[in-house]
N, CA, C and O atoms as a GROMACS GRO file, in nm:
protein
  604
    1MET      N    1   2.232   0.822  -0.492
    1MET     CA    2   2.197   0.691  -0.444
    1MET      C    3   2.187   0.591  -0.559
    1MET      O    4   2.239   0.480  -0.549
    2PHE      N    5   2.120   0.629  -0.668
    2PHE     CA    6   2.104   0.542  -0.782
    2PHE      C    7   2.182   0.602  -0.898
    2PHE      O    8   2.136   0.699  -0.960
    3HIS      N    9   2.297   0.547  -0.928
    3HIS     CA   10   2.378   0.600  -1.036
    3HIS      C   11   2.422   0.486  -1.126
    3HIS      O   12   2.467   0.382  -1.078
    4CYS      N   13   2.408   0.505  -1.254
    4CYS     CA   14   2.445   0.399  -1.347
    4CYS      C   15   2.473   0.461  -1.483
    4CYS      O   16   2.400   0.549  -1.528
    5ASN      N   17   2.577   0.414  -1.547
    5ASN     CA   18   2.603   0.454  -1.684
    5ASN      C   19   2.538   0.348  -1.772
    5ASN      O   20   2.602   0.250  -1.810
    6ALA      N   21   2.410   0.368  -1.804
    6ALA     CA   22   2.331   0.266  -1.873
    6ALA      C   23   2.387   0.232  -2.010
    6ALA      O   24   2.388   0.116  -2.049
    7LYS      N   25   2.434   0.333  -2.085
    7LYS     CA   26   2.486   0.306  -2.219
    7LYS      C   27   2.610   0.217  -2.210
    7LYS      O   28   2.622   0.120  -2.285
    8LYS      N   29   2.700   0.250  -2.120
    8LYS     CA   30   2.821   0.171  -2.103
    8LYS      C   31   2.786   0.030  -2.055
    8LYS      O   32   2.847  -0.067  -2.099
    9ARG      N   33   2.688   0.020  -1.968
    9ARG     CA   34   2.647  -0.108  -1.911
    9ARG      C   35   2.590  -0.200  -2.019
    9ARG      O   36   2.615  -0.321  -2.018
   10ARG      N   37   2.513  -0.144  -2.113
   10ARG     CA   38   2.452  -0.225  -2.219
   10ARG      C   39   2.555  -0.279  -2.316
   10ARG      O   40   2.538  -0.387  -2.372
   11THR      N   41   2.663  -0.205  -2.335
   11THR     CA   42   2.762  -0.247  -2.434
   11THR      C   43   2.866  -0.341  -2.377
   11THR      O   44   2.944  -0.399  -2.453
   12GLN      N   45   2.870  -0.356  -2.248
   12GLN     CA   46   2.967  -0.445  -2.186
   12GLN      C   47   2.899  -0.573  -2.140
   12GLN      O   48   2.782  -0.573  -2.102
   13ASN      N   49   2.974  -0.680  -2.144
   13ASN     CA   50   2.924  -0.804  -2.086
   13ASN      C   51   2.933  -0.795  -1.935
   13ASN      O   52   3.033  -0.747  -1.881
   14VAL      N   53   2.830  -0.840  -1.869
   14VAL     CA   54   2.830  -0.840  -1.723
   14VAL      C   55   2.907  -0.963  -1.677
   14VAL      O   56   2.874  -1.075  -1.716
   15PRO      N   57   3.010  -0.943  -1.596
   15PRO     CA   58   3.088  -1.058  -1.549
   15PRO      C   59   3.002  -1.155  -1.469
   15PRO      O   60   2.907  -1.115  -1.401
   16ALA      N   61   3.036  -1.282  -1.478
   16ALA     CA   62   2.959  -1.386  -1.409
   16ALA      C   63   2.962  -1.366  -1.257
   16ALA      O   64   2.867  -1.404  -1.188
   17ASN      N   65   3.068  -1.309  -1.206
   17ASN     CA   66   3.079  -1.291  -1.062
   17ASN      C   67   3.024  -1.156  -1.014
   17ASN      O   68   3.044  -1.119  -0.898
   18CYS      N   69   2.957  -1.084  -1.101
   18CYS     CA   70   2.900  -0.954  -1.066
   18CYS      C   71   2.786  -0.975  -0.967
   18CYS      O   72   2.691  -1.048  -0.997
   19PRO      N   73   2.794  -0.913  -0.850
   19PRO     CA   74   2.690  -0.935  -0.749
   19PRO      C   75   2.557  -0.870  -0.789
   19PRO      O   76   2.554  -0.762  -0.847
   20VAL      N   77   2.451  -0.938  -0.758
   20VAL     CA   78   2.317  -0.886  -0.779
   20VAL      C   79   2.265  -0.838  -0.644
   20VAL      O   80   2.268  -0.912  -0.545
   21VAL      N   81   2.220  -0.717  -0.642
   21VAL     CA   82   2.168  -0.661  -0.517
   21VAL      C   83   2.017  -0.684  -0.516
   21VAL      O   84   1.943  -0.630  -0.598
   22GLY      N   85   1.973  -0.764  -0.422
   22GLY     CA   86   1.831  -0.793  -0.411
   22GLY      C   87   1.763  -0.696  -0.316
   22GLY      O   88   1.822  -0.650  -0.219
   23VAL      N   89   1.640  -0.666  -0.347
   23VAL     CA   90   1.557  -0.582  -0.259
   23VAL      C   91   1.427  -0.660  -0.239
   23VAL      O   92   1.324  -0.626  -0.298
   24PRO      N   93   1.431  -0.763  -0.155
   24PRO     CA   94   1.317  -0.854  -0.144
   24PRO      C   95   1.191  -0.795  -0.081
   24PRO      O   96   1.082  -0.850  -0.097
   25ASP      N   97   1.204  -0.685  -0.010
   25ASP     CA   98   1.087  -0.628   0.056
   25ASP      C   99   1.009  -0.530  -0.031
   25ASP      O  100   0.909  -0.475   0.013
   26ILE      N  101   1.054  -0.509  -0.154
   26ILE     CA  102   0.983  -0.420  -0.246
   26ILE      C  103   0.945  -0.498  -0.371
   26ILE      O  104   1.028  -0.566  -0.431
   27GLU      N  105   0.818  -0.488  -0.408
   27GLU     CA  106   0.771  -0.556  -0.528
   27GLU      C  107   0.845  -0.501  -0.649
   27GLU      O  108   0.868  -0.380  -0.658
   28PRO      N  109   0.884  -0.588  -0.743
   28PRO     CA  110   0.958  -0.542  -0.862
   28PRO      C  111   0.887  -0.430  -0.938
   28PRO      O  112   0.951  -0.334  -0.981
   29ALA      N  113   0.756  -0.440  -0.954
   29ALA     CA  114   0.683  -0.335  -1.026
   29ALA      C  115   0.692  -0.201  -0.954
   29ALA      O  116   0.707  -0.097  -1.017
   30ALA      N  117   0.682  -0.204  -0.822
   30ALA     CA  118   0.692  -0.081  -0.743
   30ALA      C  119   0.833  -0.022  -0.753
   30ALA      O  120   0.849   0.100  -0.761
   31PHE      N  121   0.933  -0.109  -0.754
   31PHE     CA  122   1.071  -0.062  -0.766
   31PHE      C  123   1.093   0.004  -0.902
   31PHE      O  124   1.160   0.106  -0.911
   32LYS      N  125   1.036  -0.055  -1.007
   32LYS     CA  126   1.048   0.004  -1.141
   32LYS      C  127   0.979   0.140  -1.147
   32LYS      O  128   1.031   0.233  -1.208
   33ILE      N  129   0.863   0.151  -1.085
   33ILE     CA  130   0.793   0.279  -1.083
   33ILE      C  131   0.876   0.383  -1.009
   33ILE      O  132   0.885   0.498  -1.053
   34MET      N  133   0.936   0.343  -0.898
   34MET     CA  134   1.020   0.435  -0.822
   34MET      C  135   1.139   0.481  -0.907
   34MET      O  136   1.169   0.601  -0.912
   35LEU      N  137   1.205   0.388  -0.973
   35LEU     CA  138   1.319   0.426  -1.058
   35LEU      C  139   1.275   0.515  -1.174
   35LEU      O  140   1.344   0.611  -1.209
   36SER      N  141   1.162   0.483  -1.233
   36SER     CA  142   1.110   0.564  -1.342
   36SER      C  143   1.082   0.707  -1.294
   36SER      O  144   1.108   0.803  -1.366
   37PHE      N  145   1.030   0.719  -1.174
   37PHE     CA  146   1.006   0.851  -1.117
   37PHE      C  147   1.137   0.924  -1.090
   37PHE      O  148   1.149   1.043  -1.121
   38ILE      N  149   1.235   0.855  -1.034
   38ILE     CA  150   1.364   0.918  -1.002
   38ILE      C  151   1.432   0.970  -1.128
   38ILE      O  152   1.483   1.082  -1.129
   39TYR      N  153   1.432   0.889  -1.233
   39TYR     CA  154   1.507   0.927  -1.353
   39TYR      C  155   1.428   1.010  -1.453
   39TYR      O  156   1.487   1.090  -1.525
   40THR      N  157   1.294   0.993  -1.458
   40THR     CA  158   1.218   1.062  -1.563
   40THR      C  159   1.094   1.136  -1.514
   40THR      O  160   1.023   1.196  -1.594
   41ASP      N  161   1.066   1.132  -1.384
   41ASP     CA  162   0.944   1.192  -1.328
   41ASP      C  163   0.817   1.129  -1.385
   41ASP      O  164   0.711   1.191  -1.381
   42ASP      N  165   0.827   1.008  -1.437
   42ASP     CA  166   0.712   0.939  -1.496
   42ASP      C  167   0.642   0.855  -1.390
   42ASP      O  168   0.702   0.770  -1.325
   43LEU      N  169   0.514   0.881  -1.374
   43LEU     CA  170   0.432   0.803  -1.280
   43LEU      C  171   0.313   0.740  -1.351
   43LEU      O  172   0.212   0.709  -1.288
   44SER      N  173   0.324   0.722  -1.482
   44SER     CA  174   0.210   0.670  -1.558
   44SER      C  175   0.170   0.528  -1.516
   44SER      O  176   0.056   0.488  -1.538
   45ALA      N  177   0.261   0.453  -1.456
   45ALA     CA  178   0.229   0.316  -1.415
   45ALA      C  179   0.172   0.309  -1.273
   45ALA      O  180   0.132   0.202  -1.228
   46LEU      N  181   0.170   0.421  -1.202
   46LEU     CA  182   0.117   0.423  -1.065
   46LEU      C  183  -0.036   0.410  -1.069
   46LEU      O  184  -0.103   0.486  -1.139
   47ASN      N  185  -0.088   0.314  -0.994
   47ASN     CA  186  -0.233   0.294  -0.990
   47ASN      C  187  -0.274   0.232  -0.856
   47ASN      O  188  -0.190   0.213  -0.768
   48GLY      N  189  -0.400   0.203  -0.842
   48GLY     CA  190  -0.452   0.149  -0.717
   48GLY      C  191  -0.397   0.012  -0.680
   48GLY      O  192  -0.397  -0.025  -0.563
   49ASP      N  193  -0.350  -0.062  -0.779
   49ASP     CA  194  -0.294  -0.194  -0.751
   49ASP      C  195  -0.155  -0.188  -0.690
   49ASP      O  196  -0.115  -0.277  -0.615
   50ASN      N  197  -0.080  -0.083  -0.721
   50ASN     CA  198   0.060  -0.078  -0.673
   50ASN      C  199   0.091   0.044  -0.585
   50ASN      O  200   0.205   0.060  -0.542
   51ALA      N  201  -0.007   0.127  -0.559
   51ALA     CA  202   0.019   0.252  -0.485
   51ALA      C  203   0.080   0.228  -0.348
   51ALA      O  204   0.170   0.302  -0.308
   52MET      N  205   0.033   0.128  -0.275
   52MET     CA  206   0.086   0.105  -0.140
   52MET      C  207   0.227   0.046  -0.145
   52MET      O  208   0.308   0.075  -0.057
   53ALA      N  209   0.256  -0.034  -0.245
   53ALA     CA  210   0.393  -0.086  -0.260
   53ALA      C  211   0.488   0.027  -0.299
   53ALA      O  212   0.602   0.030  -0.252
   54VAL      N  213   0.442   0.119  -0.383
   54VAL     CA  214   0.523   0.235  -0.420
   54VAL      C  215   0.541   0.327  -0.299
   54VAL      O  216   0.649   0.381  -0.278
   55LEU      N  217   0.436   0.344  -0.221
   55LEU     CA  218   0.446   0.424  -0.098
   55LEU      C  219   0.553   0.366  -0.006
   55LEU      O  220   0.635   0.439   0.048
   56TYR      N  221   0.552   0.235   0.010
   56TYR     CA  222   0.652   0.169   0.096
   56TYR      C  223   0.794   0.198   0.044
   56TYR      O  224   0.883   0.232   0.122
   57ALA      N  225   0.813   0.184  -0.087
   57ALA     CA  226   0.945   0.211  -0.146
   57ALA      C  227   0.985   0.357  -0.127
   57ALA      O  228   1.100   0.387  -0.094
   58ALA      N  229   0.890   0.447  -0.147
   58ALA     CA  230   0.917   0.590  -0.131
   58ALA      C  231   0.955   0.624   0.013
   58ALA      O  232   1.046   0.704   0.036
   59LYS      N  233   0.886   0.564   0.107
   59LYS     CA  234   0.918   0.588   0.248
   59LYS      C  235   1.053   0.526   0.284
   59LYS      O  236   1.132   0.586   0.357
   60LYS      N  237   1.079   0.405   0.234
   60LYS     CA  238   1.204   0.336   0.265
   60LYS      C  239   1.325   0.417   0.217
   60LYS      O  240   1.424   0.429   0.288
   61TYR      N  241   1.314   0.472   0.097
   61TYR     CA  242   1.426   0.546   0.039
   61TYR      C  243   1.412   0.697   0.056
   61TYR      O  244   1.486   0.774  -0.006
   62ASN      N  245   1.316   0.740   0.137
   62ASN     CA  246   1.297   0.881   0.170
   62ASN      C  247   1.281   0.969   0.046
   62ASN      O  248   1.348   1.071   0.031
   63ILE      N  249   1.192   0.927  -0.042
   63ILE     CA  250   1.163   1.004  -0.164
   63ILE      C  251   1.027   1.072  -0.143
   63ILE      O  252   0.924   1.023  -0.188
   64SER      N  253   1.030   1.184  -0.074
   64SER     CA  254   0.906   1.251  -0.034
   64SER      C  255   0.821   1.295  -0.154
   64SER      O  256   0.699   1.297  -0.144
   65ASP      N  257   0.884   1.329  -0.265
   65ASP     CA  258   0.807   1.369  -0.383
   65ASP      C  259   0.730   1.252  -0.444
   65ASP      O  260   0.639   1.274  -0.524
   66LEU      N  261   0.763   1.131  -0.408
   66LEU     CA  262   0.691   1.014  -0.456
   66LEU      C  263   0.582   0.971  -0.357
   66LEU      O  264   0.488   0.901  -0.394
   67VAL      N  265   0.595   1.012  -0.233
   67VAL     CA  266   0.495   0.977  -0.131
   67VAL      C  267   0.361   1.041  -0.167
   67VAL      O  268   0.258   0.974  -0.165
   68ARG      N  269   0.362   1.170  -0.200
   68ARG     CA  270   0.238   1.243  -0.228
   68ARG      C  271   0.154   1.177  -0.337
   68ARG      O  272   0.036   1.153  -0.315
   69PRO      N  273   0.211   1.148  -0.454
   69PRO     CA  274   0.129   1.085  -0.558
   69PRO      C  275   0.075   0.948  -0.517
   69PRO      O  276  -0.034   0.908  -0.559
   70SER      N  277   0.150   0.876  -0.436
   70SER     CA  278   0.104   0.745  -0.390
   70SER      C  279  -0.019   0.758  -0.302
   70SER      O  280  -0.104   0.669  -0.300
   71LEU      N  281  -0.027   0.868  -0.230
   71LEU     CA  282  -0.140   0.890  -0.140
   71LEU      C  283  -0.258   0.957  -0.210
   71LEU      O  284  -0.366   0.967  -0.152
   72GLN      N  285  -0.240   1.003  -0.333
   72GLN     CA  286  -0.346   1.074  -0.403
   72GLN      C  287  -0.434   0.982  -0.487
   72GLN      O  288  -0.532   1.028  -0.546
   73ILE      N  289  -0.401   0.854  -0.493
   73ILE     CA  290  -0.488   0.758  -0.562
   73ILE      C  291  -0.619   0.752  -0.482
   73ILE      O  292  -0.615   0.738  -0.360
   74PRO      N  293  -0.733   0.761  -0.549
   74PRO     CA  294  -0.859   0.753  -0.474
   74PRO      C  295  -0.868   0.624  -0.392
   74PRO      O  296  -0.833   0.516  -0.440
   75ILE      N  297  -0.915   0.636  -0.270
   75ILE     CA  298  -0.924   0.521  -0.178
   75ILE      C  299  -1.003   0.407  -0.242
   75ILE      O  300  -0.968   0.290  -0.225
   76SER      N  301  -1.108   0.440  -0.314
   76SER     CA  302  -1.193   0.336  -0.374
   76SER      C  303  -1.119   0.256  -0.481
   76SER      O  304  -1.163   0.147  -0.517
   77GLU      N  305  -1.007   0.308  -0.532
   77GLU     CA  306  -0.931   0.237  -0.636
   77GLU      C  307  -0.818   0.152  -0.580
   77GLU      O  308  -0.754   0.078  -0.655
   78LEU      N  309  -0.793   0.160  -0.450
   78LEU     CA  310  -0.684   0.083  -0.391
   78LEU      C  311  -0.717  -0.066  -0.390
   78LEU      O  312  -0.832  -0.104  -0.370
   79ARG      N  313  -0.615  -0.148  -0.412
   79ARG     CA  314  -0.633  -0.293  -0.416
   79ARG      C  315  -0.688  -0.346  -0.283
   79ARG      O  316  -0.774  -0.434  -0.281
   80ASN      N  317  -0.637  -0.292  -0.172
   80ASN     CA  318  -0.676  -0.342  -0.040
   80ASN      C  319  -0.676  -0.225   0.057
   80ASN      O  320  -0.570  -0.183   0.105
   81VAL      N  321  -0.792  -0.173   0.087
   81VAL     CA  322  -0.803  -0.055   0.173
   81VAL      C  323  -0.761  -0.087   0.316
   81VAL      O  324  -0.714   0.002   0.388
   82PHE      N  325  -0.776  -0.212   0.360
   82PHE     CA  326  -0.732  -0.248   0.494
   82PHE      C  327  -0.580  -0.243   0.504
   82PHE      O  328  -0.525  -0.196   0.604
   83PHE      N  329  -0.512  -0.290   0.400
   83PHE     CA  330  -0.366  -0.283   0.396
   83PHE      C  331  -0.321  -0.137   0.390
   83PHE      O  332  -0.225  -0.097   0.456
   84ALA      N  333  -0.392  -0.057   0.311
   84ALA     CA  334  -0.360   0.086   0.301
   84ALA      C  335  -0.374   0.153   0.437
   84ALA      O  336  -0.292   0.236   0.476
   85TYR      N  337  -0.480   0.118   0.510
   85TYR     CA  338  -0.502   0.173   0.644
   85TYR      C  339  -0.388   0.132   0.737
   85TYR      O  340  -0.337   0.214   0.814
   86ALA      N  341  -0.348   0.006   0.730
   86ALA     CA  342  -0.237  -0.042   0.814
   86ALA      C  343  -0.108   0.031   0.780
   86ALA      O  344  -0.034   0.070   0.871
   87GLN      N  345  -0.080   0.050   0.652
   87GLN     CA  346   0.040   0.123   0.610
   87GLN      C  347   0.036   0.267   0.661
   87GLN      O  348   0.137   0.321   0.706
   88ALA      N  349  -0.080   0.329   0.652
   88ALA     CA  350  -0.095   0.467   0.699
   88ALA      C  351  -0.064   0.477   0.848
   88ALA      O  352  -0.003   0.574   0.892
   89LEU      N  353  -0.107   0.378   0.924
   89LEU     CA  354  -0.077   0.379   1.068
   89LEU      C  355   0.072   0.357   1.093
   89LEU      O  356   0.131   0.424   1.178
   90ILE      N  357   0.132   0.265   1.020
   90ILE     CA  358   0.276   0.237   1.036
   90ILE      C  359   0.359   0.361   1.006
   90ILE      O  360   0.452   0.395   1.080
   91PHE      N  361   0.326   0.429   0.896
   91PHE     CA  362   0.403   0.545   0.853
   91PHE      C  363   0.353   0.675   0.915
   91PHE      O  364   0.401   0.783   0.880
   92GLU      N  365   0.258   0.665   1.006
   92GLU     CA  366   0.203   0.781   1.077
   92GLU      C  367   0.151   0.888   0.982
   92GLU      O  368   0.180   1.007   0.997
   93LEU      N  369   0.075   0.844   0.883
   93LEU     CA  370   0.013   0.933   0.786
   93LEU      C  371  -0.131   0.958   0.830
   93LEU      O  372  -0.224   0.893   0.783
   94GLU      N  373  -0.147   1.052   0.921
   94GLU     CA  374  -0.274   1.073   0.989
   94GLU      C  375  -0.389   1.103   0.893
   94GLU      O  376  -0.495   1.042   0.903
   95ASP      N  377  -0.369   1.196   0.800
   95ASP     CA  378  -0.476   1.232   0.707
   95ASP      C  379  -0.517   1.112   0.622
   95ASP      O  380  -0.636   1.087   0.601
   96PHE      N  381  -0.418   1.039   0.573
   96PHE     CA  382  -0.447   0.923   0.489
   96PHE      C  383  -0.516   0.812   0.569
   96PHE      O  384  -0.608   0.747   0.520
   97SER      N  385  -0.472   0.792   0.692
   97SER     CA  386  -0.535   0.688   0.774
   97SER      C  387  -0.681   0.724   0.803
   97SER      O  388  -0.767   0.636   0.805
   98LEU      N  389  -0.708   0.852   0.825
   98LEU     CA  390  -0.847   0.894   0.847
   98LEU      C  391  -0.932   0.876   0.722
   98LEU      O  392  -1.049   0.837   0.732
   99LYS      N  393  -0.874   0.904   0.604
   99LYS     CA  394  -0.947   0.882   0.479
   99LYS      C  395  -0.979   0.734   0.461
   99LYS      O  396  -1.090   0.698   0.422
  100CYS      N  397  -0.881   0.649   0.490
  100CYS     CA  398  -0.903   0.504   0.478
  100CYS      C  399  -1.010   0.458   0.577
  100CYS      O  400  -1.100   0.383   0.541
  101LEU      N  401  -0.999   0.502   0.701
  101LEU     CA  402  -1.095   0.463   0.804
  101LEU      C  403  -1.236   0.509   0.766
  101LEU      O  404  -1.332   0.435   0.782
  102ARG      N  405  -1.246   0.631   0.718
  102ARG     CA  406  -1.377   0.685   0.676
  102ARG      C  407  -1.436   0.599   0.564
  102ARG      O  408  -1.555   0.567   0.566
  103TYR      N  409  -1.353   0.563   0.467
  103TYR     CA  410  -1.400   0.480   0.355
  103TYR      C  411  -1.444   0.342   0.405
  103TYR      O  412  -1.548   0.291   0.364
  104ILE      N  413  -1.364   0.282   0.493
  104ILE     CA  414  -1.398   0.150   0.547
  104ILE      C  415  -1.530   0.157   0.623
  104ILE      O  416  -1.617   0.072   0.606
  105CYS      N  417  -1.545   0.258   0.706
  105CYS     CA  418  -1.667   0.272   0.786
  105CYS      C  419  -1.790   0.295   0.698
  105CYS      O  420  -1.897   0.240   0.726
  106GLN      N  421  -1.776   0.374   0.594
  106GLN     CA  422  -1.889   0.403   0.506
  106GLN      C  423  -1.927   0.283   0.420
  106GLN      O  424  -2.041   0.273   0.374
  107ASN      N  425  -1.832   0.193   0.396
  107ASN     CA  426  -1.856   0.076   0.311
  107ASN      C  427  -1.839  -0.054   0.388
  107ASN      O  428  -1.803  -0.157   0.331
  108ALA      N  429  -1.866  -0.048   0.517
  108ALA     CA  430  -1.839  -0.162   0.606
  108ALA      C  431  -1.911  -0.288   0.564
  108ALA      O  432  -1.852  -0.396   0.565
  109LEU      N  433  -2.037  -0.279   0.528
  109LEU     CA  434  -2.113  -0.399   0.494
  109LEU      C  435  -2.048  -0.474   0.378
  109LEU      O  436  -2.034  -0.596   0.382
  110GLN      N  437  -2.008  -0.400   0.276
  110GLN     CA  438  -1.943  -0.461   0.160
  110GLN      C  439  -1.802  -0.510   0.195
  110GLN      O  440  -1.766  -0.623   0.161
  111LEU      N  441  -1.724  -0.428   0.263
  111LEU     CA  442  -1.584  -0.461   0.291
  111LEU      C  443  -1.569  -0.572   0.395
  111LEU      O  444  -1.475  -0.651   0.387
  112PHE      N  445  -1.658  -0.578   0.491
  112PHE     CA  446  -1.646  -0.680   0.596
  112PHE      C  447  -1.675  -0.820   0.542
  112PHE      O  448  -1.645  -0.919   0.608
  113GLY      N  449  -1.730  -0.828   0.424
  113GLY     CA  450  -1.753  -0.958   0.361
  113GLY      C  451  -1.644  -0.996   0.263
  113GLY      O  452  -1.656  -1.097   0.194
  114SER      N  453  -1.538  -0.916   0.255
  114SER     CA  454  -1.434  -0.939   0.155
  114SER      C  455  -1.322  -1.029   0.207
  114SER      O  456  -1.307  -1.048   0.328
  115GLU      N  457  -1.246  -1.084   0.115
  115GLU     CA  458  -1.128  -1.166   0.150
  115GLU      C  459  -1.025  -1.081   0.225
  115GLU      O  460  -0.958  -1.130   0.316
  116GLU      N  461  -1.012  -0.955   0.186
  116GLU     CA  462  -0.915  -0.867   0.250
  116GLU      C  463  -0.945  -0.849   0.398
  116GLU      O  464  -0.854  -0.840   0.480
  117PHE      N  465  -1.074  -0.843   0.432
  117PHE     CA  466  -1.112  -0.828   0.573
  117PHE      C  467  -1.066  -0.949   0.655
  117PHE      O  468  -1.027  -0.935   0.771
  118LEU      N  469  -1.071  -1.066   0.594
  118LEU     CA  470  -1.032  -1.188   0.665
  118LEU      C  471  -0.883  -1.192   0.697
  118LEU      O  472  -0.838  -1.275   0.776
  119GLN      N  473  -0.805  -1.102   0.636
  119GLN     CA  474  -0.660  -1.103   0.655
  119GLN      C  475  -0.609  -0.990   0.745
  119GLN      O  476  -0.489  -0.978   0.765
  120ILE      N  477  -0.698  -0.909   0.800
  120ILE     CA  478  -0.651  -0.798   0.882
  120ILE      C  479  -0.600  -0.849   1.016
  120ILE      O  480  -0.641  -0.953   1.066
  121ASP      N  481  -0.509  -0.772   1.072
  121ASP     CA  482  -0.454  -0.814   1.202
  121ASP      C  483  -0.540  -0.758   1.316
  121ASP      O  484  -0.633  -0.680   1.294
  122GLN      N  485  -0.507  -0.801   1.435
  122GLN     CA  486  -0.587  -0.768   1.552
  122GLN      C  487  -0.592  -0.617   1.579
  122GLN      O  488  -0.697  -0.565   1.618
  123LYS      N  489  -0.481  -0.548   1.559
  123LYS     CA  490  -0.478  -0.404   1.585
  123LYS      C  491  -0.576  -0.330   1.494
  123LYS      O  492  -0.649  -0.242   1.539
  124ILE      N  493  -0.576  -0.365   1.366
  124ILE     CA  494  -0.666  -0.300   1.271
  124ILE      C  495  -0.811  -0.332   1.307
  124ILE      O  496  -0.897  -0.245   1.305
  125LEU      N  497  -0.836  -0.459   1.339
  125LEU     CA  498  -0.971  -0.499   1.379
  125LEU      C  499  -1.018  -0.418   1.500
  125LEU      O  500  -1.131  -0.369   1.502
  126CYS      N  501  -0.934  -0.405   1.599
  126CYS     CA  502  -0.970  -0.327   1.719
  126CYS      C  503  -0.997  -0.182   1.685
  126CYS      O  504  -1.093  -0.123   1.735
  127ASN      N  505  -0.914  -0.122   1.600
  127ASN     CA  506  -0.936   0.017   1.557
  127ASN      C  507  -1.072   0.032   1.491
  127ASN      O  508  -1.145   0.129   1.516
  128LEU      N  509  -1.106  -0.064   1.405
  128LEU     CA  510  -1.234  -0.057   1.335
  128LEU      C  511  -1.352  -0.072   1.431
  128LEU      O  512  -1.450   0.002   1.422
  129LEU      N  513  -1.340  -0.167   1.521
  129LEU     CA  514  -1.450  -0.191   1.615
  129LEU      C  515  -1.466  -0.077   1.715
  129LEU      O  516  -1.576  -0.053   1.764
  130GLU      N  517  -1.357  -0.009   1.746
  130GLU     CA  518  -1.364   0.106   1.837
  130GLU      C  519  -1.423   0.229   1.771
  130GLU      O  520  -1.469   0.321   1.839
  131SER      N  521  -1.422   0.231   1.639
  131SER     CA  522  -1.474   0.347   1.567
  131SER      C  523  -1.626   0.352   1.582
  131SER      O  524  -1.695   0.251   1.567
  132ASP      N  525  -1.677   0.470   1.611
  132ASP     CA  526  -1.822   0.485   1.620
  132ASP      C  527  -1.879   0.537   1.489
  132ASP      O  528  -1.990   0.591   1.485
  133ARG      N  529  -1.804   0.520   1.382
  133ARG     CA  530  -1.848   0.567   1.250
  133ARG      C  531  -1.895   0.452   1.160
  133ARG      O  532  -1.937   0.477   1.047
  134LEU      N  533  -1.888   0.328   1.208
  134LEU     CA  534  -1.926   0.214   1.125
  134LEU      C  535  -2.070   0.226   1.078
  134LEU      O  536  -2.160   0.247   1.159
  135PHE      N  537  -2.091   0.213   0.948
  135PHE     CA  538  -2.225   0.221   0.892
  135PHE      C  539  -2.283   0.081   0.879
  135PHE      O  540  -2.304   0.031   0.768
  136LEU      N  541  -2.308   0.020   0.991
  136LEU     CA  542  -2.375  -0.110   0.995
  136LEU      C  543  -2.491  -0.096   1.093
  136LEU      O  544  -2.471  -0.063   1.210
  137SER      N  545  -2.610  -0.120   1.045
  137SER     CA  546  -2.726  -0.103   1.132
  137SER      C  547  -2.743  -0.219   1.228
  137SER      O  548  -2.807  -0.205   1.332
  138ASP      N  549  -2.685  -0.332   1.194
  138ASP     CA  550  -2.703  -0.451   1.275
  138ASP      C  551  -2.568  -0.495   1.332
  138ASP      O  552  -2.478  -0.533   1.258
  139GLU      N  553  -2.556  -0.490   1.463
  139GLU     CA  554  -2.430  -0.532   1.526
  139GLU      C  555  -2.401  -0.679   1.502
  139GLU      O  556  -2.287  -0.723   1.512
  140PHE      N  557  -2.506  -0.756   1.472
  140PHE     CA  558  -2.487  -0.897   1.442
  140PHE      C  559  -2.402  -0.915   1.316
  140PHE      O  560  -2.324  -1.010   1.306
  141GLU      N  561  -2.416  -0.824   1.220
  141GLU     CA  562  -2.334  -0.829   1.098
  141GLU      C  563  -2.186  -0.813   1.132
  141GLU      O  564  -2.101  -0.882   1.077
  142ILE      N  565  -2.156  -0.723   1.222
  142ILE     CA  566  -2.017  -0.704   1.266
  142ILE      C  567  -1.968  -0.831   1.333
  142ILE      O  568  -1.858  -0.879   1.304
  143TRP      N  569  -2.049  -0.886   1.422
  143TRP     CA  570  -2.012  -1.008   1.494
  143TRP      C  571  -1.983  -1.122   1.396
  143TRP      O  572  -1.883  -1.193   1.412
  144LYS      N  573  -2.069  -1.141   1.296
  144LYS     CA  574  -2.048  -1.249   1.198
  144LYS      C  575  -1.917  -1.227   1.121
  144LYS      O  576  -1.843  -1.322   1.096
  145SER      N  577  -1.890  -1.104   1.085
  145SER     CA  578  -1.767  -1.074   1.011
  145SER      C  579  -1.643  -1.102   1.096
  145SER      O  580  -1.546  -1.158   1.047
  146VAL      N  581  -1.647  -1.062   1.221
  146VAL     CA  582  -1.533  -1.084   1.310
  146VAL      C  583  -1.512  -1.233   1.334
  146VAL      O  584  -1.398  -1.280   1.332
  147ILE      N  585  -1.618  -1.307   1.356
  147ILE     CA  586  -1.608  -1.451   1.377
  147ILE      C  587  -1.549  -1.520   1.254
  147ILE      O  588  -1.472  -1.615   1.267
  148SER      N  589  -1.583  -1.471   1.135
  148SER     CA  590  -1.532  -1.534   1.012
  148SER      C  591  -1.381  -1.521   0.999
  148SER      O  592  -1.318  -1.602   0.930
  149ILE      N  593  -1.322  -1.421   1.063
  149ILE     CA  594  -1.176  -1.406   1.058
  149ILE      C  595  -1.109  -1.525   1.125
  149ILE      O  596  -1.005  -1.572   1.079
  150TYR      N  597  -1.168  -1.573   1.232
  150TYR     CA  598  -1.104  -1.677   1.312
  150TYR      C  599  -1.152  -1.818   1.279
  150TYR      O  600  -1.113  -1.913   1.346
  151ASN      N  601  -1.235  -1.833   1.178
  151ASN     CA  602  -1.280  -1.967   1.135
  151ASN      C  603  -1.201  -2.017   1.018
  151ASN      O  604  -1.225  -2.128   0.970
   0.00000   0.00000   0.00000
């Protein structure tokens, strides 16, 4: 799928009419990590900030050996656990979605006040509200958080 004679490519001038293949749905950093993994098995740049973007790239290009490391980043280190939960549901990653949901429920008071919470979609919100694992002693706190999404 990814083949290139890098040495030959560096020594030749690239013609002006050479087409550039864009991959707009994958973040450049995630794409670089994916290529680094494909060619060198290096995942040193994989972290909580880019794990979900790398997961998306791995799923898109069916690189199962890259999916596992993307899911092994501790949930607490992920940039946006709500986005990670949504990705887990989209890709039908049941174990990972349960880990995300458990983390969200255990840290609901802190997470429901975050900017990331304000960006969740209706399906994720419904899943969270249907969960009987939310660690919020006051239902009014949940209500205030939900109302803040729509203000």
